[in-house]
DOVOTOR-58017 format. One line per field, with one value per residue: residue number from 1; x, y, z of N, C-alpha, C in turn; residue in one letter. Coordinates in steps of 0.02 Angstrom, whole numbers. Layout:
pos c(NUM/...)
nu c(X/...)
nv c(Y/...)
nw c(Z/...)
cau c(X/...)
cav c(Y/...)
caw c(Z/...)
cu c(X/...)
cv c(Y/...)
cw c(Z/...)
code c(A/...)
This chain:
pos c(1/2/3/4/5/6/7/8/9/10/11/12/13/14/15/16/17/18/19/20/21/22/23/24/25/26/27/28/29/30/31/32/33/34/35/36/37/38/39/40/41/42/43/44/45/46/47/48/49/50/51/52/53/54/55/56/57/58/59/60/61/62/63/64/65/66/67/68/69/70/71/72/73/74/75/76/77/78/79/80/81/82/83/84/85/86/87/88/89/90/91/92/93/94/95/96/97/98/99/100/101/102/103/104/105/106/107/108/109/110/111/112/113/114/115/116/117/118/119/120/121/122/123/124/125/126/127/128/129/130/131/132/133/134/135/136/137/138/139/140/141/142/143/144/145/146/147/148/149/150/151/152/153/154/155/156/157/158/159/160/161/162/163/164/165/166/167/168/169/170/171/172/173/174/175/176/177/178/179/180/181/182/183/184/185/186/187/188/189/190/191/192/193/194/195/196/197/198/199/200/201/202/203/204/205/206/207/208/209/210/211/212/213/214/215/216/217/218/219/220/221/222/223/224/225/226/227/228/229/230/231/232/233/234/235/236/237/238/239/240/241/242/243/244/245/246/247/248/249/250/251/252/253/254/255/256/257/258/259/260/261)
nu c(6709/6617/6499/6465/6316/6271/6181/6134/6091/6080/6104/6156/6205/6292/6389/6399/6489/6525/6648/6584/6426/6423/6527/6546/6459/6320/6271/6133/6150/6013/5946/5864/5808/5946/5976/5949/5896/5878/5769/5855/5916/6020/6049/6162/6164/6290/6297/6301/6264/6117/6072/5972/5902/5808/5647/5555/5465/5354/5238/5185/5176/5261/5408/5520/5631/5750/5800/5752/5691/5686/5725/5825/5851/5956/5956/6084/6131/6124/6078/5963/5908/5840/5780/5670/5536/5410/5267/5161/5056/4886/4785/4904/5024/5111/5252/5340/5467/5582/5627/5545/5466/5452/5509/5588/5638/5734/5774/5882/5924/5916/5904/5791/5760/5687/5654/5532/5362/5265/5116/5061/5093/5032/5064/5096/5014/5007/5143/5271/5362/5502/5493/5435/5385/5294/5204/5127/4969/4839/4682/4563/4447/4441/4461/4577/4670/4805/4887/4911/4972/5074/5117/5133/5269/5332/5381/5431/5568/5597/5619/5521/5405/5343/5280/5194/5111/5044/4981/4886/4825/4756/4669/4597/4459/4468/4557/4616/4711/4735/4710/4811/4912/4900/4915/5060/5120/5114/5191/5310/5372/5488/5402/5400/5505/5409/5291/5340/5380/5275/5181/5286/5240/5352/5348/5263/5269/5329/5257/5141/5207/5210/5071/5044/5104/5049/4936/4983/4982/4854/4797/4667/4616/4626/4661/4786/4896/5055/5107/5275/5416/5561/5651/5784/5735/5591/5432/5378/5233/5077/4935/4832/4696/4598/4535/4584/4581/4694/4747/4735/4868/4970/4959/4990/5132/5185/5193/5292/5413/5556/5586/5564/5693)
nv c(5629/5481/5386/5242/5147/5125/5061/5074/5043/5101/5060/5116/5250/5404/5485/5579/5667/5774/5853/5936/5964/5948/5869/5777/5608/5509/5365/5281/5177/5156/5056/5004/5095/5218/5258/5176/5223/5138/5130/5133/5231/5360/5488/5592/5698/5793/5895/5819/5717/5639/5537/5443/5342/5192/5117/5002/4890/4740/4693/4754/4898/5076/5154/5300/5356/5407/5425/5302/5344/5278/5334/5432/5567/5729/5813/5898/6066/5985/5878/5811/5712/5661/5542/5389/5334/5172/5145/4959/4888/4859/4973/5005/5102/5244/5335/5468/5502/5561/5556/5453/5475/5413/5434/5532/5704/5834/5945/6059/6200/6125/6055/5949/5886/5859/5734/5581/5506/5375/5289/5142/5173/5298/5486/5512/5643/5685/5691/5801/5891/5917/5815/5702/5701/5599/5601/5543/5559/5523/5522/5588/5518/5390/5239/5165/5211/5295/5180/5090/5186/5174/5062/5026/5085/5017/4903/4957/4964/4827/4840/4812/4923/4938/4863/4798/4894/4897/4762/4824/4903/4839/4760/4856/4852/4805/4836/4812/4807/4651/4599/4685/4620/4497/4505/4583/4454/4373/4453/4412/4463/4492/4442/4460/4588/4662/4689/4736/4884/4906/4885/5001/5128/5157/5257/5366/5482/5555/5529/5616/5718/5742/5742/5867/5983/5965/6020/6143/6201/6202/6108/5974/5841/5705/5648/5769/5920/6026/6137/6168/6275/6241/6284/6339/6273/6313/6311/6383/6387/6311/6261/6104/6021/5866/5748/5820/5890/5827/5941/6069/6024/6024/6163/6222/6145/6232/6377/6360/6322/6330/6485/6462/6518)
nw c(6030/6019/6093/5990/5941/6071/6182/6336/6505/6643/6805/6943/7037/6931/6859/6671/6588/6460/6364/6272/6206/6041/6012/6122/6113/6105/6022/5968/5860/5798/5861/5973/6135/6174/6291/6472/6623/6779/6911/7104/7009/7010/6912/6820/6651/6537/6440/6321/6172/6139/6042/5886/5928/5949/5951/5910/5937/5882/5926/6032/6160/6144/6196/6241/6151/6163/6298/6434/6578/6743/6866/6943/6856/6769/6632/6592/6480/6353/6202/6140/6010/5856/5885/5888/5910/5880/5861/5819/5803/5818/5913/6000/6104/6073/6132/6198/6110/6123/6255/6386/6544/6707/6805/6898/6838/6765/6677/6589/6502/6386/6235/6137/5988/5821/5870/5852/5877/5822/5796/5730/5600/5605/5639/5823/5885/6035/6027/6012/5886/5982/6048/6198/6359/6472/6613/6771/6832/6925/6939/7075/7084/7044/7138/7145/7044/7105/7176/7073/6985/7069/7063/6938/6922/7031/6960/6855/6942/6929/6788/6703/6702/6580/6542/6644/6645/6516/6547/6637/6596/6489/6566/6650/6707/6821/6925/7060/7221/7236/7113/7013/7086/7040/6897/6898/6949/6848/6740/6782/6898/7028/7159/7304/7310/7232/7301/7410/7393/7348/7467/7544/7489/7411/7285/7290/7342/7217/7103/7188/7171/7025/7008/7069/7008/6894/6916/6952/6826/6785/6759/6754/6723/6602/6428/6432/6378/6378/6278/6215/6258/6344/6487/6603/6710/6696/6594/6456/6365/6293/6346/6326/6325/6317/6196/6073/5895/5780/5683/5777/5857/5773/5733/5868/5860/5767/5818/5917/5856/5765/5640/5459/5339)
cau c(6711/6564/6507/6436/6284/6290/6117/6150/6057/6130/6083/6214/6220/6322/6378/6406/6505/6562/6660/6533/6347/6417/6596/6541/6395/6318/6223/6116/6152/5967/5948/5845/5836/5989/5984/5878/5910/5840/5756/5839/5984/6052/6123/6168/6207/6293/6356/6330/6205/6091/6030/5979/5879/5740/5612/5497/5427/5309/5169/5181/5175/5345/5419/5589/5676/5825/5803/5684/5697/5621/5772/5824/5882/5958/5986/6118/6169/6141/6043/5917/5900/5847/5774/5612/5487/5358/5220/5130/5010/4830/4792/4968/5041/5180/5247/5413/5535/5648/5622/5497/5484/5409/5531/5595/5665/5739/5791/5914/5978/5953/5857/5769/5733/5679/5625/5463/5331/5207/5050/4996/5110/5023/5110/5073/5018/5040/5219/5295/5463/5551/5493/5397/5387/5262/5175/5054/4906/4785/4632/4544/4371/4480/4498/4638/4733/4872/4904/4895/5043/5137/5108/5187/5333/5367/5352/5507/5600/5645/5642/5446/5362/5289/5227/5152/5064/5006/4919/4829/4806/4728/4615/4580/4393/4480/4643/4611/4773/4762/4713/4868/4957/4921/4978/5115/5155/5095/5238/5365/5411/5523/5343/5423/5516/5346/5251/5379/5395/5189/5180/5323/5231/5404/5355/5196/5291/5356/5164/5133/5252/5189/4997/5061/5135/4970/4881/5012/4983/4784/4775/4642/4590/4686/4714/4796/4965/5079/5146/5309/5482/5582/5724/5800/5675/5504/5406/5343/5165/4983/4875/4773/4649/4551/4541/4601/4622/4771/4763/4768/4925/5008/4954/5044/5201/5210/5213/5363/5459/5608/5540/5632/5690)
cav c(5561/5447/5302/5225/5088/5113/5047/5091/5024/5110/5047/5145/5346/5403/5568/5585/5743/5782/5927/5988/5921/5959/5816/5692/5584/5434/5344/5216/5163/5143/5002/5005/5130/5257/5265/5156/5213/5114/5153/5189/5275/5432/5492/5674/5704/5868/5902/5756/5706/5582/5533/5386/5274/5181/5063/4970/4845/4714/4680/4779/4985/5067/5223/5329/5317/5430/5411/5293/5361/5250/5354/5520/5599/5785/5825/5991/6062/5927/5880/5734/5693/5586/5485/5358/5272/5167/5045/4934/4862/4918/4997/5012/5167/5260/5383/5484/5477/5578/5551/5464/5485/5370/5399/5601/5712/5887/5976/6135/6217/6075/6042/5909/5881/5811/5654/5558/5457/5340/5238/5106/5216/5356/5525/5544/5728/5711/5709/5870/5906/5892/5749/5699/5688/5574/5599/5506/5602/5480/5554/5566/5524/5337/5238/5127/5268/5289/5133/5086/5205/5159/4984/5034/5125/4977/4853/4984/4939/4773/4863/4800/4958/4935/4768/4782/4957/4863/4715/4834/4943/4782/4735/4898/4846/4791/4867/4828/4786/4603/4611/4711/4591/4447/4541/4565/4393/4355/4457/4386/4500/4480/4478/4503/4645/4717/4689/4778/4935/4949/4938/5050/5172/5221/5306/5414/5581/5572/5542/5670/5783/5751/5783/5952/6007/5971/6057/6187/6238/6225/6019/5910/5778/5661/5662/5832/5915/6065/6106/6235/6265/6227/6365/6344/6239/6351/6317/6424/6360/6313/6201/6089/5956/5840/5720/5886/5862/5827/6012/6088/6044/6058/6217/6237/6153/6272/6434/6366/6295/6395/6495/6439/6593)
caw c(6058/5995/6095/5938/5939/6134/6215/6410/6551/6720/6868/6965/7018/6893/6801/6615/6590/6405/6332/6248/6152/6001/6024/6165/6051/6143/5947/5980/5783/5776/5890/6056/6174/6192/6381/6512/6686/6815/6983/7108/7029/7009/6834/6769/6577/6557/6382/6283/6120/6131/5963/5857/5987/5899/5989/5870/5926/5841/5953/6102/6150/6135/6249/6267/6089/6155/6370/6462/6631/6794/6907/6967/6811/6763/6588/6571/6420/6319/6146/6131/5947/5804/5911/5867/5929/5828/5890/5753/5819/5832/5984/6026/6119/6046/6181/6219/6070/6142/6323/6406/6608/6740/6878/6915/6774/6761/6596/6626/6462/6343/6153/6108/5914/5776/5900/5824/5886/5783/5799/5674/5525/5609/5689/5885/5902/6079/6038/5985/5873/6007/6087/6241/6430/6501/6676/6790/6848/6935/6962/7144/7091/7015/7194/7111/7011/7125/7163/6992/6963/7094/7038/6878/6942/7065/6900/6841/6964/6873/6695/6673/6687/6511/6534/6668/6638/6476/6578/6684/6510/6444/6597/6669/6744/6890/6973/7144/7237/7228/7033/7010/7116/6999/6844/6913/6940/6790/6693/6812/6929/7082/7197/7385/7300/7210/7358/7461/7358/7353/7545/7576/7481/7385/7219/7333/7345/7151/7087/7181/7133/6953/7022/7107/6937/6815/6961/6940/6765/6766/6730/6824/6689/6562/6395/6456/6347/6386/6237/6214/6258/6421/6475/6665/6768/6677/6526/6415/6316/6295/6364/6273/6367/6318/6125/6030/5834/5751/5651/5837/5891/5718/5740/5917/5857/5702/5845/5943/5808/5734/5567/5427/5294)
cu c(6635/6574/6448/6376/6283/6208/6142/6101/6098/6098/6107/6195/6271/6310/6424/6424/6554/6602/6615/6488/6371/6494/6579/6454/6368/6273/6209/6100/6086/5921/5924/5861/5895/6024/5938/5916/5848/5840/5824/5908/5968/6082/6111/6198/6209/6348/6356/6258/6193/6033/6023/5972/5822/5718/5553/5478/5360/5242/5171/5202/5260/5332/5485/5632/5755/5830/5747/5708/5654/5668/5760/5873/5891/5990/6013/6152/6188/6075/6009/5890/5889/5839/5702/5589/5412/5327/5170/5100/4957/4799/4849/4996/5122/5197/5317/5481/5592/5670/5561/5519/5464/5462/5553/5656/5665/5795/5828/5954/5978/5886/5837/5733/5732/5664/5562/5446/5278/5168/5041/5004/5068/5083/5075/5075/5037/5121/5253/5336/5505/5542/5448/5402/5330/5244/5131/5015/4845/4710/4576/4488/4399/4488/4562/4683/4812/4900/4924/4973/5096/5168/5154/5264/5380/5390/5433/5553/5642/5636/5566/5373/5315/5239/5181/5096/5032/4961/4873/4797/4742/4659/4599/4520/4424/4556/4644/4687/4784/4741/4779/4910/4970/4926/5043/5176/5172/5151/5326/5402/5421/5444/5354/5441/5481/5319/5290/5358/5319/5188/5218/5287/5285/5403/5285/5214/5302/5275/5143/5134/5221/5122/5010/5061/5086/4930/4899/5010/4908/4757/4726/4600/4645/4629/4735/4891/4980/5126/5213/5356/5497/5650/5737/5750/5600/5499/5345/5299/5117/4986/4836/4741/4614/4571/4546/4593/4700/4803/4786/4850/4983/5027/5014/5092/5227/5222/5270/5435/5514/5580/5588/5626/5644)
cv c(5527/5385/5276/5160/5083/5105/5045/5085/5038/5101/5074/5241/5335/5485/5561/5662/5746/5849/5988/5942/5914/5877/5770/5685/5522/5413/5288/5166/5135/5065/5002/5084/5162/5213/5248/5176/5195/5161/5107/5257/5373/5465/5563/5655/5782/5863/5859/5784/5635/5573/5443/5323/5244/5112/5062/4894/4782/4726/4723/4883/5001/5141/5229/5306/5349/5390/5379/5295/5346/5293/5408/5526/5654/5776/5887/6008/6024/5928/5794/5747/5655/5504/5449/5323/5237/5093/5042/4901/4865/4913/5003/5081/5180/5309/5419/5458/5521/5540/5515/5450/5458/5387/5519/5644/5786/5907/6052/6139/6160/6058/5958/5911/5844/5708/5654/5513/5434/5287/5207/5153/5273/5400/5534/5612/5731/5739/5748/5868/5877/5839/5750/5676/5665/5602/5559/5568/5561/5545/5539/5536/5408/5300/5193/5171/5268/5239/5079/5120/5193/5084/4977/5066/5066/4920/4928/4986/4883/4805/4834/4855/4961/4881/4776/4855/4937/4819/4747/4882/4906/4776/4796/4898/4827/4801/4874/4797/4715/4563/4626/4638/4509/4466/4536/4501/4360/4386/4458/4406/4462/4507/4493/4561/4689/4728/4734/4852/4964/4961/4983/5116/5208/5258/5352/5471/5592/5558/5587/5723/5796/5758/5851/5987/6014/6023/6122/6224/6207/6153/5984/5848/5772/5660/5764/5864/5980/6052/6192/6230/6282/6260/6353/6344/6266/6322/6372/6384/6359/6272/6164/6027/5929/5798/5792/5874/5868/5910/6063/6088/6035/6129/6266/6219/6217/6355/6430/6337/6348/6414/6447/6509/6567)
cw c(6054/6006/6030/5963/6026/6172/6300/6460/6634/6763/6949/6980/6973/6850/6731/6587/6541/6395/6311/6212/6082/5956/6057/6137/6106/6068/5989/5925/5783/5804/5966/6094/6192/6277/6431/6593/6728/6877/7046/7088/7008/6951/6821/6705/6581/6502/6318/6235/6130/6065/5936/5882/5922/5920/5946/5877/5874/5869/6021/6100/6156/6156/6236/6200/6130/6243/6392/6531/6702/6875/6939/6904/6796/6699/6586/6498/6385/6255/6139/6070/5909/5822/5870/5918/5894/5871/5838/5750/5826/5903/6023/6042/6098/6098/6200/6165/6086/6223/6354/6510/6642/6796/6875/6868/6798/6695/6615/6547/6404/6289/6159/6043/5874/5798/5860/5870/5845/5811/5747/5603/5549/5674/5763/5893/5967/6084/5998/5928/5916/6055/6152/6299/6448/6587/6731/6816/6851/6967/7027/7140/7059/7071/7201/7066/7040/7149/7116/6968/6987/7076/6983/6886/6974/7013/6866/6851/6934/6820/6681/6680/6640/6516/6584/6675/6563/6488/6614/6636/6507/6499/6660/6726/6800/6908/7032/7144/7223/7156/7009/7048/7072/6923/6859/6911/6885/6712/6737/6861/7000/7158/7278/7353/7277/7276/7422/7444/7380/7436/7580/7544/7419/7320/7228/7290/7250/7115/7094/7171/7067/6958/7013/7051/6872/6863/6957/6877/6760/6766/6776/6770/6646/6482/6410/6423/6354/6309/6210/6227/6321/6429/6574/6697/6733/6616/6513/6378/6321/6298/6340/6316/6316/6232/6077/5946/5815/5711/5711/5856/5839/5731/5802/5896/5813/5749/5892/5919/5779/5675/5533/5367/5219)
code c(M/V/W/A/S/A/N/L/T/I/G/I/S/L/K/I/I/G/A/S/A/A/T/T/I/I/D/G/G/G/V/N/T/V/I/T/V/S/S/P/A/Q/V/T/L/S/R/V/T/V/R/N/G/A/V/K/P/A/F/A/N/A/S/G/G/G/I/L/N/H/G/I/L/S/V/N/A/S/T/I/S/A/N/T/V/A/A/T/C/P/G/C/V/A/E/G/G/G/I/Y/N/S/G/T/L/T/L/N/Q/S/T/L/S/S/N/S/A/T/A/S/G/E/P/V/T/S/I/A/E/G/G/G/I/G/R/D/L/P/L/D/F/H/P/Y/A/Q/K/A/A/E/A/A/R/C/A/G/D/Q/N/K/F/W/E/L/R/D/H/M/I/T/H/S/A/D/L/S/Q/G/A/I/L/K/M/A/Q/A/E/S/L/D/M/A/T/F/R/A/C/L/D/A/D/K/H/E/A/E/I/Q/K/D/A/A/D/A/S/T/L/G/I/S/G/T/P/S/F/V/I/G/K/A/S/R/G/T/L/D/G/D/R/L/V/G/A/V/A/A/S/V/F/E/A/E/F/Q/K/F/L/P/S/T/P)
């Protein structure tokens, strides 16, 4: 079964279970993200292939070619492949060719392959052949980092994660709550819902889990990267910290890619 040109936005709890990843295919048709999971939806994908997503905005950051997750997502025995994100404007960011995660994500016995991300025509070296998963790591010395991360996720609840995130990056000199509220209003968010989300610390635990995971991996600063292979809830790989040369990333990728005869 092939779901062709599928660009699904899922806002309810849902399970999509296929007979096998080889036969149950969700194909984006080269237009936009294939699957977007909105908060607070809980979604399970099992034995499916998510392929041919393409996010190529003209004047904005790009993320999540295959899957853009703001909710609670479990991907089991599935394949995320041949998805693309491309940011063409100067200074724009491309992240998560296969998956971009701003919620809670679990990968079990799944494969990410042949996904890509480019910015201004250049490959984004933080995204491996298998795609990338973004996490939050607000640093303690930044007084507004935690709330800024929460604010982005609260905006994600209204499907405006990237709009507010980009706005905050552009105006990072002032990330006080008052400034963030003005930015949220400028992005046309429902302000009552947004304020309630912030006041309730709705996403605090998720962000703290990201930070705890980083600590477990010995990551204490940004940017940091873990390149390797995931299996049964564990990650076997190498940690890279800081602005590392592209050649170093290339060497790391080659270590984990299947050898060709």
